[in-house]
N, C-alpha and C positions, 0 to 999 in steps of 0.2 A: 427463875428462867434460864430456857431452854433453848441452846444454840445448834443449829446446824452450820458448820465451818464448813465450805469448801477446799478440798486440797489441790484439784489437780493441779497447780503450778509448783507442786512438790516433788520435781522429776529432775529427771537430768536434762540439758545442764542449769544445776542451781542457780539462776542470776539473782537480779535484787527482789522482782516479784515470787521468784519461790522463796529466798529465804526470808522475806516479809512473813510468808505467810507460814513457812515451816516455826520462826520465833514467836509469831502470834499463835501459832497452835500448842506451842509447846505452855506457854505462859496462861495462855487463857485458864488453866487447867488447874491453876492456883487460887482463882478465884472465888469463894463460896457461891457468890450473887448467881454464880452458872450451876445449877443443879443437873445439869444433862448436857455434857459439851457432846455432839456427835460430829465425824468427819468421815466426811464425801465425796467422793472421785468416780468418776466415769458415771456410770449409771447405779451405781453400790455404795453400800457405805462398809466403813473400816473398821476393826475393832481395837485397833491402835495407828499412831501416830506414825508411816512409815519410815524406813532411813533412805536416806539419798544414795544411789548407788555413781560410781566417780565414770561412768563407762557407759556408751549410751549403746542402750538394749534394743530390741526390736520396739517396741512401744516409739523409741526417738525416733527410729529410723521411718517407722509407718507415720509419722507425723509431717516428717521432712519430705516423703512421699505424697503424700497428701496436701499439703499445703504450692506445691509443684503444681498441681493442677486444678484449673476454675472450675469444672463439675465437680472432681471429686471434694474440695472448700465447701462449695457449695449443697451439695448430699449432705456433707459432715454438719453441716452450717443448720439445715432444717430437720434432720435424721436427729442426731442427738438431744436437743430440748424436747423431743417427745418422748425418748427413752431416762432423760431425768426427772420428766415430768412423773410422769408412772411410777420410778424408784422411791419419789419422795411423799405424795399419795400419802395421807394418812395422817400429816407429821404439821398441819397451820398452827396447834400452840406451839409451836418452835418458831424461833427465829432466824433465817435464811442470809449466812454474810458469804459476799463473792466476792473474794478478795483480791481478785484478777481481772478484775470491771464486770463479768460475765455475771447474767442474773436467770434460770434455770425460769419455766416457768412452778410457783408455787403462790398455794392459797395463803399461807400466813405473811406477816409484816419481812420486808427485804431491805437488806443495804447491800451497796458492790463499794468496794475500793477504787478509783480513780488515781492510777498513777501518775498519771501526764494524759496531754491531748496530744501524744506526738501523732496517731491515727489521719487526726483530719489535719494539724499544721504542720507534718515532717511527714506527708504519705511517700516523699520520693526518698524514702529513706529504708519501705519494708516491699517485698512483690505485691504486684499490683492486686493477685488473688486472695494475698494478704491483708493487705489494706482493706479492700471491698467487703471483709470477712467482718473484721472490726465493726468500722463504720457502720457493718448492719448491724452488726448482734451490740455494739454499745448503746445506738439510738434507743434501737428495744430496751438496753436496761436503763438507759434513761425514761423510757415511758412507765415503768412498771414500779421502781425502786421505790420503797417510802423515803430515803435519806442517802446518802453520799456521804463517803469518808475521803479525804486527801492527803497525801503525805506533806504537805507543805500549805502556807496561805496562797501564796503567789498561785500554787494550783486551785485551790478552791477560789481564788478569786478570777484568776484565766476560764474553769466550768463556767461558772455562773456568767458571766458577763458572755462567752462564746455560746451558749444554748440557751439563756435567757429563763437559770433554772433560779428558783428561790434559793439566797445564800443564806436565810436562818436554817435550812436542809442539808445544805453542808458543813461539814467541819474535819477541819486539819488535825491531824494526829500523826507526830513527826515519826520516822523511822532512829531507829538506834543501830549500833553492833554489838558484837559480841564480847567477852569479856578474852575472846583469845587475840584481838586484837591490843596491847600493850607492848610496849616498851621493852627491847630484852638484848643482850648481853651480845658483844661479838661473839665471844666462844659458844654461845646457846643459838647462836644463827651458822656458825660456820657447816654443819652436818647438811643444814637442808641447803643452805648456797652453794656450797661445792657442788653437789647436781648439776646446778644450772650458770657454773662458772664464775658465781659474782661473789662478791665480797663486802663485808658490811661496809655502809658509808662508803660507798666507792659506784653508786648509780643514781640515775634520778630514773623515777617510776612512772609507769603508766597504766590505768588499770581502766576496764572497761569492755564493752559490745565494738570489735573492731566496723566502723560501719562510718558515715559521711557526719552525723549528728554530733559523733563525740569531736569532731573538728579537728583531729589527728593530722591531717596534711597540713595545718595551720603550725601545730606546736612541732612538725618534722623542720618544716621551712625554718621556724624561730631558735628553733635546737641549733641547727644548720650555722646560722649567722652566730652564733658562741663562737671564738677560736677554738682552733680544731685540738690544741692542745685540752681544755678546758674538755671538751666534746668526747676526748680518749682518756681524761683522768675520770670523767662521771659521763659512761657512756648511756645511752637513753633505753631503757629497758621497758615491753610493752609485753602486754599480756592481755587476754580477753579473747571471749567465742568470736569467732570470724561470723560477723554479720553480711548483712546483704550490700552488694555495692563496693565491695571492699577489694577489689580489683586494684585500681589504682593504688590503694592506699600502701596495698603488701608487697607491688614494686618498687614504692618510693622507699619502703622501710628497707626492704632488700638491697638497693641502691646504699643505705647510710649501714646496712652490717658491712657491706663490701670497702667500704669508706674505713670500718672501725668504729663505727660513734655510737650504733643502736643495736638491738637485738630482738628479736618476737620469739615470745616463749611459748607461745599457743595456751591453751586453757588449762587453768595448773588443777591440780587437784585441791578441794577444800583447804586441807589442813597443809597446805604448803602456804598458799596466801597471807594468811597473816607473819608466818616468817617473812617472804618479800616483801609485804610492807615494812616490816618493823627492821629489816635491812638496810632500806633506802635512803640517801642523803636527802633526798629531797622529794616530795610528788607533785606531778604535773597534770592538772585535768582543767582543759579552757575549755571545755565541751560549749555547747552550742545553745540547750534547751535540755534542763534536768528537770522532772518532778519530783526530786528533791536531793540528788549528787550522794550517795551511800557511801563512795569510795573514799571520798574529800572527808566525810568525819572517821573511818575506820584508818585513814590517813594519819589524823589529829591522835586517834585513839594511841597508834600505835608511835607516836612522839614524833613524828615528821612532820616536817614546815609542808605548808601549802602554797603551790601557785597555781590559781584556777581564773574560770572568768569571771566576770560579775554580772553573766546572763540568767536567767529565770528563775529558780529556787536556790542557786548555789547563796548567795550572802545569806540566808537564813540561817543555812547549816555554820557556814564559818566565824558569821559574824565579824567582827575586825579583827581576826587572828591571822587570814592568807593576805598574801601579796593577790591582787587582783585587777585584770585589765580586760579592754573590750575584747571580746571571743576576735574578733578579726581583724587585731591591730597586731602586725607580727611583728615591730620593730618594739611595742611593750612589750608584749609578751616573752622577747629575746632578753630585753633588758632584765625583766624581773626574773627570768629563770639565771641568769650572771647571778643576781642580787640571792637569791636563796639559794646558792651552790658555795656561794664565797665569803657573804656575810655574816662572819662568825657569830657579831652583838646582835642585829637580828632572830639568827638559827636560835641560837638560845631563849629570845624572849619567845618567838615562835612557839619551839618547840615544849614550852611552859606553858603558854597561854592556849593552846592548840589540846593541850591534855584536859588543860580545869575546863575547855569548853566542851569536850567530848565527851564530858562528867555527865553534863545537864540531858543527855539523852541515854535513856535503857529502852529496852524489849518491855520490861515489865511494868514501864510506867505508859509504854504504848501501846499494853493490853488492859492495863488501869482506866486509860481515854477511850480505850476502843468499849470498853464494857460500861461505860455515862453514857455513848452513842449509843450502844443496844437499850439503856433503863430509860433514855428518851424518849427512842422509835417504843418500845413496849407499850410506854404512859397513853402516846399519841394516839396508838391503835387500838387501845382497846376501849 
């Protein structure tokens, strides 16, 4: 079986989809059924999987410039598929996998991963230019894909219902987190945490793009309801890439910072993030909508209790291990945050069960199940 994997998403900043693509690429190389695995990005093949830089290079800056202009975005949307199609000619005996929604024109069998339906169901959370681009291209993917992969059963059902796509051609393949997310001692954590003015076990944590869909305003409002002494003892630390329409969120964070109970660290280097996770007392993630919710898995694997919303795919990931509330129920969320910070009996149970729960997920299993999907497509297309 011969596979071409698009690795366009493996770039700065390496957010959830980029991490998925990178780990899938790494682990697919371990499966003997795949006799030829080729990495494709832009309009060319690469000899090996690239390393991701921790700084925004010229390509990232150009991407931001293109996305700020409707005409530039539309020109890119029309031109790039033609360039990709030309580079992909003569490879119809390969299967092409687009792990980031998109599929270029390709003569062979094709599969794409749909991580969520936010470009359609949460269109207010990105620029109008970006949403128009995504909606056009994702509908194009649906026209040409032989099968689809989703990160969760929730997204599998949502995708089938929203677009009336055959459910038997959509395959849920859960994500995972790497071995770098694991419990660590206070001594091991100290050098990294000191760089950010943090101490092990003395802060609550949110990790994710700073955008309305993550429900950060609700988190801040719920945290503000806790006694000031509890907030100052365990301040709320937030880290993540600055997303679309995040100005009000940052203003609220800045107000909380002045009051001494919150801090925004910005977008952290990948090698620091596991230490920030492992040093937290509690992980809080009341997101309104997730295709999977990788941060809650990373928290459980790090031995950190989780408080999250019961929305979308999150219950699939945490099972019965986390404290869950309705995403918009500020009072309930605040109560659960208080319990998560103070109830030592529950915390001990949640840490133990969270580690067990996290061990069910692995990138190797994700790659194995993805390979099974490839086989099904190849059989049906032969």
